C-alpha positions as a printed NumPy array, in Angstrom:
array([[ 92.344,  41.193,  -7.709],
       [ 92.859,  44.656,  -9.259],
       [ 95.432,  46.944,  -7.731],
       [ 94.372,  50.41 ,  -6.597],
       [ 95.983,  53.276,  -8.42 ],
       [ 97.967,  55.661,  -6.234],
       [ 96.21 ,  58.877,  -5.312],
       [ 97.251,  61.806,  -7.425],
       [ 96.189,  65.234,  -6.292],
       [ 97.271,  68.819,  -6.626],
       [ 99.562,  68.633,  -3.567],
       [100.1  ,  65.609,  -1.351],
       [100.456,  67.969,   1.569],
       [ 97.429,  70.017,   0.743],
       [ 93.69 ,  69.675,   1.136],
       [ 93.471,  67.224,  -1.717],
       [ 95.497,  64.589,   0.062],
       [ 93.877,  61.827,   2.121],
       [ 93.422,  62.627,   5.823],
       [ 96.1  ,  60.151,   6.928],
       [ 98.671,  61.843,   4.655],
       [ 98.015,  65.365,   5.857],
       [100.544,  66.86 ,   8.298],
       [ 99.408,  67.737,  11.775],
       [ 99.103,  71.468,  12.114],
       [ 98.967,  73.411,  15.353],
       [ 96.616,  76.341,  15.346],
       [ 97.675,  79.219,  17.546],
       [ 95.259,  81.825,  18.689],
       [ 96.181,  85.453,  18.236],
       [ 98.178,  86.763,  21.175],
       [ 99.051,  83.257,  22.485],
       [102.627,  83.24 ,  21.181],
       [105.164,  83.948,  23.948],
       [102.536,  84.136,  26.677],
       [103.722,  82.531,  29.94 ],
       [101.334,  81.823,  32.775],
       [102.435,  82.54 ,  36.38 ],
       [101.245,  83.115,  39.919],
       [ 99.326,  86.195,  40.845],
       [100.135,  88.115,  44.02 ],
       [ 97.106,  86.597,  45.761],
       [ 98.075,  83.044,  44.759],
       [101.631,  83.634,  45.963],
       [100.405,  84.961,  49.326],
       [ 98.117,  81.96 ,  49.791],
       [100.979,  79.579,  48.956],
       [103.275,  81.251,  51.474],
       [100.565,  81.166,  54.145],
       [100.004,  77.44 ,  53.638],
       [103.761,  76.831,  53.744],
       [104.037,  78.798,  56.996],
       [101.272,  76.706,  58.579],
       [102.956,  73.454,  57.515],
       [106.305,  74.561,  58.947],
       [104.672,  75.617,  62.223],
       [102.879,  72.275,  62.596],
       [105.849,  70.069,  61.661],
       [108.608,  71.951,  63.527],
       [107.848,  70.513,  67.016],
       [107.7  ,  66.966,  65.642],
       [110.98 ,  67.447,  63.811],
       [112.64 ,  68.837,  66.922],
       [111.387,  65.937,  69.028],
       [112.711,  63.499,  66.427],
       [116.168,  65.108,  66.589],
       [116.166,  64.952,  70.412],
       [115.174,  61.271,  70.385],
       [117.82 ,  60.432,  67.8  ],
       [120.478,  62.223,  69.853],
       [119.604,  60.33 ,  73.044],
       [119.38 ,  56.974,  71.302],
       [122.709,  57.468,  69.534],
       [124.476,  58.414,  72.785],
       [122.988,  55.435,  74.635],
       [123.952,  53.043,  71.835],
       [127.524,  54.363,  71.765],
       [127.87 ,  53.858,  75.519],
       [126.327,  50.404,  75.249],
       [128.805,  49.485,  72.515],
       [131.797,  50.651,  74.588],
       [130.671,  48.697,  77.645],
       [130.098,  45.576,  75.57 ],
       [133.519,  46.022,  73.957],
       [135.153,  46.304,  77.375],
       [133.567,  43.089,  78.608],
       [134.464,  41.206,  75.441],
       [138.057,  42.453,  75.424],
       [138.516,  41.522,  79.099],
       [137.625,  37.938,  78.308],
       [139.686,  37.92 ,  75.107],
       [142.835,  39.477,  76.558],
       [142.536,  37.717,  79.897],
       [143.112,  40.944,  81.861],
       [140.772,  43.455,  83.529],
       [139.412,  46.186,  81.254],
       [138.197,  49.522,  82.604],
       [135.789,  52.082,  81.173],
       [136.174,  55.528,  82.716],
       [135.154,  59.13 ,  82.17 ],
       [137.876,  61.019,  80.323],
       [138.105,  64.649,  79.273],
       [141.295,  64.218,  77.217],
       [140.82 ,  60.76 ,  75.635],
       [144.115,  59.645,  77.192],
       [143.626,  59.32 ,  80.951],
       [140.774,  58.945,  83.422],
       [139.374,  62.207,  84.76 ],
       [136.447,  64.516,  84.194],
       [132.744,  63.876,  83.69 ],
       [131.117,  61.153,  81.633],
       [129.594,  63.779,  79.339],
       [133.128,  64.922,  78.418],
       [134.023,  61.567,  76.917],
       [135.355,  58.172,  78.002],
       [138.065,  55.64 ,  77.307],
       [138.158,  51.848,  77.332],
       [141.564,  50.444,  78.257],
       [143.26 ,  47.27 ,  79.42 ],
       [143.986,  47.586,  83.134],
       [146.534,  44.892,  83.998],
       [146.975,  45.867,  87.649],
       [143.308,  46.86 ,  88.065],
       [144.14 ,  50.276,  89.51 ],
       [141.792,  52.205,  87.231],
       [144.569,  54.14 ,  85.485],
       [146.284,  53.824,  82.129],
       [149.787,  52.58 ,  82.989],
       [151.938,  52.208,  79.901],
       [154.665,  50.582,  81.998],
       [152.284,  47.729,  82.801],
       [151.358,  47.284,  79.169],
       [147.981,  49.03 ,  79.452],
       [146.614,  50.33 ,  76.177],
       [143.533,  52.249,  75.116],
       [141.099,  50.032,  73.236],
       [138.346,  52.532,  72.415],
       [137.503,  56.213,  72.857],
       [133.992,  57.585,  73.384],
       [133.177,  61.106,  72.21 ],
       [131.782,  63.848,  74.427],
       [127.998,  64.005,  74.709],
       [125.897,  66.822,  73.283],
       [125.807,  69.873,  75.63 ],
       [122.065,  69.386,  76.204],
       [122.536,  65.868,  77.568],
       [123.134,  64.862,  81.179],
       [124.457,  61.511,  82.382],
       [123.826,  60.282,  85.931],
       [125.481,  57.133,  87.313],
       [124.062,  54.967,  90.12 ],
       [124.832,  51.643,  91.842],
       [128.537,  51.893,  91.111],
       [131.266,  51.958,  93.781],
       [133.264,  54.507,  91.772],
       [130.914,  56.733,  89.796],
       [133.675,  57.69 ,  87.352],
       [134.65 ,  54.203,  86.184],
       [133.543,  50.602,  85.818],
       [135.855,  47.594,  85.484],
       [135.318,  44.166,  83.971],
       [137.317,  41.222,  85.265],
       [139.116,  38.791,  82.984],
       [136.042,  36.555,  83.231],
       [133.739,  39.357,  82.069],
       [132.136,  40.129,  85.453],
       [131.369,  43.755,  86.316],
       [133.213,  44.886,  89.444],
       [131.963,  47.47 ,  91.928],
       [128.347,  47.036,  90.795],
       [125.589,  46.889,  93.405],
       [121.824,  46.447,  93.53 ],
       [120.185,  45.439,  90.299],
       [123.149,  46.703,  88.318],
       [124.999,  49.917,  87.551],
       [122.904,  52.433,  85.632],
       [123.903,  55.241,  83.281],
       [120.908,  57.546,  82.842],
       [120.855,  59.891,  79.861],
       [118.391,  62.808,  79.727],
       [117.936,  66.062,  77.837],
       [115.899,  69.171,  78.687],
       [112.562,  67.361,  78.343],
       [110.599,  65.697,  81.106],
       [108.749,  62.409,  80.804],
       [109.563,  59.081,  79.204],
       [112.183,  60.507,  76.873],
       [115.453,  59.42 ,  78.508],
       [117.6  ,  56.36 ,  77.903],
       [119.304,  54.23 ,  80.519],
       [122.136,  51.753,  80.061],
       [122.308,  49.085,  82.759],
       [125.262,  46.809,  83.501],
       [124.304,  43.696,  85.464],
       [126.549,  41.895,  87.959],
       [127.53 ,  39.281,  85.327],
       [128.623,  42.217,  83.124],
       [125.892,  42.197,  80.513],
       [124.842,  45.677,  79.303],
       [121.387,  46.631,  78.037],
       [119.515,  49.816,  77.132],
       [115.928,  50.946,  77.749],
       [113.707,  54.037,  77.89 ],
       [113.52 ,  55.824,  81.212],
       [111.61 ,  58.643,  82.88 ],
       [113.34 ,  62.031,  83.101],
       [114.402,  63.849,  85.142]])
């Protein structure tokens, strides 16, 4: 089979070269160099108007989402502290109290100001270092927009778990801690502590 002779032309880069050997060339139209496209005033105004509509529509949903998250987080924190108190009472073999605390050191104040979980050896509802009482957990203050109402509890400022894990001072179907914000309807959260000491959370009607 005869070999093909290589192509020889006036310039391998020029018009005489085969098509596959020619360099790709970009043809620019006059006046196209350095021209940058952008938005006109009308296009910018339309874009801003659409953005304003989207913000207006989504803002209420975003606000409601933040409110729901805030309530759920507060209820879950309270639920965790109550469950910790019950578990520690059984583990340590002494009563454990959860009480409202404004200074994170002693009982006193409103539930929305914070709370403490502490071993309560003599079951008097106070932190007595001389009796070996110690703080086991500290709950932060609630958001200013939240309210917390307590029901079915002999002492509305504290709840105690016996060394066997039973909730003391609880009446009815169980002590309830009802959390609400400024909204009305099924937006609140309630934490219930049953007589055996088990804590649970659920949605609740507000106010």
